[in-house]
C-alpha positions in Angstrom: 12.3 -13.5 -1.1 11.3 -14.8 -4.6 8.5 -13.4 -6.6 5.7 -15.8 -7.6 4.5 -16.1 -11.2 1.5 -13.9 -10.5 3.4 -11.5 -8.2 3.2 -7.8 -8.7 6.1 -5.3 -9.0 5.5 -4.4 -5.4 5.9 -7.9 -4.1 9.5 -7.2 -3.1 8.3 -4.8 -0.4 7.7 -6.1 3.1 4.0 -6.1 4.1 5.0 -3.9 7.1 6.5 -1.2 4.8 3.3 -1.3 2.6 1.1 -0.9 5.7 3.2 2.1 6.8 3.0 3.7 3.4 -0.8 3.2 3.4 -1.1 5.0 6.8 1.3 7.7 5.6 -0.9 8.3 2.5 -4.0 8.7 4.6 -2.2 11.1 6.9 -1.0 13.1 3.9 -4.5 13.3 2.5 -6.0 14.5 5.8 -3.2 17.1 6.4 -3.5 18.5 2.9 -7.4 18.4 2.8 -8.6 21.8 1.7 -5.1 23.0 0.7 -5.0 21.1 -2.5 -7.5 20.1 -5.2 -10.0 17.4 -4.1 -8.6 15.4 -7.0 -5.2 15.3 -5.4 -6.7 14.3 -2.1 -8.7 11.5 -3.8 -5.5 10.3 -5.5 -3.7 10.2 -2.2 -6.5 8.1 -0.7 -6.5 5.9 -3.7 -2.8 5.3 -3.2 -3.5 4.4 0.5 -6.0 1.8 -0.7 -3.4 0.4 -3.2 -0.7 0.1 -0.5 -3.2 -1.5 1.9 -4.0 -4.2 -0.8 -0.3 -4.6 -1.4 0.3 -5.2 2.3 -2.5 -7.7 2.5 -1.3 -9.6 -0.5 2.3 -9.7 0.5 1.4 -10.8 4.0 -0.7 -13.7 2.6 2.1 -14.7 0.3 4.6 -14.7 3.2 2.3 -16.8 5.3 1.7 -19.2 2.4 5.4 -19.6 1.8 6.2 -20.3 5.5 3.5 -23.0 5.7 
């Protein structure tokens, strides 16, 4: 899998791994809600959004390279 010119540093990850990491971040935020600072929970949710965008972008790149 080669990285495009505009590829991110996470483009080497499979889109499936990125999707799993996104779900894991959401689960971690839900489980830790109330036990940690709201800032930490917010950062975990922000990481989930980032991994979701990475999964989307990597899946699009894969589909584009297969076409």
